[in-house]
C-alpha positions in Angstrom: 0.0 0.0 0.0 2.9 2.4 0.8 5.9 2.3 -1.5 8.9 1.4 0.5 6.7 0.4 3.5 7.5 -2.5 5.7 6.2 -6.0 5.2 4.6 -7.9 8.0 7.7 -10.0 8.7 9.7 -6.8 9.2 7.6 -5.6 12.1 8.3 -6.5 15.7 5.8 -9.0 17.1 5.6 -6.7 20.1 3.9 -4.1 17.9 0.8 -6.3 18.0 0.5 -6.7 21.8 -0.1 -3.9 24.3 -2.3 -1.4 25.9 -5.4 -0.2 24.1 -8.4 2.1 24.4 -11.7 2.3 22.6 -12.9 5.6 21.2 -16.7 5.5 21.2 -17.7 7.2 18.0 -21.1 5.6 17.5 -22.6 9.1 16.9 -20.7 9.2 13.6 -22.7 7.9 10.6 -22.4 7.5 6.9 -19.6 9.6 5.4 -19.2 11.7 8.5 -15.8 12.6 9.8 -14.4 11.1 13.0 -12.6 14.2 14.3 -9.7 15.0 16.7 -12.4 16.4 19.0 -14.2 13.1 19.0 -11.0 11.3 20.0 -10.2 13.9 22.7 -13.7 13.6 24.2 -13.6 9.8 24.2 -10.1 8.9 25.2 -8.0 12.1 25.3 -7.2 12.4 29.0 -6.3 8.7 29.5 -4.6 7.9 26.2 -0.9 7.2 26.4 1.8 7.2 23.7 2.1 3.8 22.2 -1.5 2.8 22.9 -3.6 1.1 20.3 -6.7 3.0 19.4 -9.9 1.0 18.5 -12.8 2.9 16.9 -16.2 1.8 17.9 -19.2 2.5 15.7 -21.1 -0.8 16.0 -21.5 -0.8 12.1 -19.8 -4.2 12.0 -22.7 -5.8 13.8 -24.4 -5.9 10.4 -21.3 -6.8 8.3 -22.1 -8.2 4.9 -19.3 -6.6 2.9 -21.8 -5.1 0.5 -21.5 -1.6 -1.1 -24.5 -0.6 1.1 -22.7 -1.7 4.3 -19.5 0.1 3.2 -21.5 3.3 2.5 -22.7 3.4 6.2 -19.1 4.0 7.3 -17.8 7.3 8.7 -14.2 8.2 7.8 -11.2 9.1 9.9 -10.5 12.8 9.2 -7.1 14.3 8.5 -7.3 16.0 11.9 -7.8 12.6 13.5 -4.8 11.2 11.6 -2.7 14.2 12.9 -4.1 13.6 16.5 -3.0 10.0 16.2 0.5 10.9 15.1 0.9 13.6 17.8 -0.4 11.3 20.5 1.8 8.3 19.5 -0.9 5.9 18.4 0.7 2.6 17.4 -2.3 0.9 15.8 -5.8 2.2 14.8 -8.5 -0.5 14.7 -11.9 -0.1 13.0 -15.2 -1.8 13.3 -16.3 -0.4 10.0 -15.1 -0.1 6.4 -11.9 1.8 6.8 -11.6 2.9 3.1 -14.4 5.5 3.5 -13.5 9.1 2.6 -15.3 12.3 1.6 -16.3 12.5 -2.0 -13.8 15.4 -2.7 -10.8 13.4 -1.7 -8.3 11.6 -4.0 -9.6 8.0 -4.4 -6.1 6.7 -3.8 -5.9 8.3 -0.4 -7.6 6.0 2.1 -7.4 6.2 5.9 -5.2 3.1 6.0 -2.8 4.6 3.5 -2.6 7.9 5.4 -1.9 6.0 8.7 0.6 3.6 7.1 2.5 6.5 5.5 2.9 7.7 9.1 4.0 4.3 10.4 0.7 3.6 12.2 -0.6 0.1 11.7 -4.3 -0.6 11.0 -6.7 -3.4 12.0 -9.9 -3.2 10.0 -13.2 -5.1 10.5 -13.0 -5.6 14.2 -16.0 -7.0 16.0 -17.5 -7.1 19.5 -15.9 -3.9 20.7 -19.1 -3.4 22.8 -18.1 -6.4 24.9 -15.1 -4.6 26.3 -16.0 -3.1 29.7 -12.7 -1.5 30.8 -11.4 1.9 29.7 -7.9 0.5 29.4 -7.1 -3.1 28.4 -4.5 -5.2 26.6 -5.0 -6.1 23.0 -3.3 -9.1 21.3 -3.6 -9.2 17.5 -1.0 -11.5 16.1 -0.6 -11.6 12.3 0.0 -14.9 10.4 3.6 -15.8 10.0 4.1 -14.8 6.4 6.9 -13.2 4.4 6.8 -10.5 1.8 3.3 -9.4 2.4 2.0 -6.0 3.6 -1.0 -7.3 5.5 -2.4 -10.3 7.3 -5.5 -11.3 9.0 -5.3 -11.2 12.8 -7.4 -12.7 15.6 -7.7 -9.7 17.9 -8.5 -10.4 21.6 -8.9 -8.0 24.5 -7.6 -8.9 28.0 -9.3 -6.9 30.7 -7.6 -6.8 34.1 
């Protein structure tokens, strides 16, 4: 996705295990921006550099992969990308279609591309974020052991203490 970017086997396995928080952005609907203000309101005061940020919309409860399902997704605004960089986010996870963008944006400029260009990993299509009850928890999301690929499915689990 990013020319010169790292392949999965080049990333440290510890990148995929660590503290996480959920930003509740269920108020954002189809083609609406998830903003830096949304992130500040949801996790801002407790978020720590290196944390993984999981975005909860609950759209994935009705996942079918259809164009209609994808059209229900909000998008991660440029300000939210900048917030993520400034705050030291290591991974952004989504429970919605992460390729959504406003109509006026270059079609080759997806949220994942913007984050990857800034060395922030992404985890799309997460489920069951509503089952997590703690503000802070540990996420484990190990990729398959493959070489020379830029992406891999993961089985993401949350450990609450």
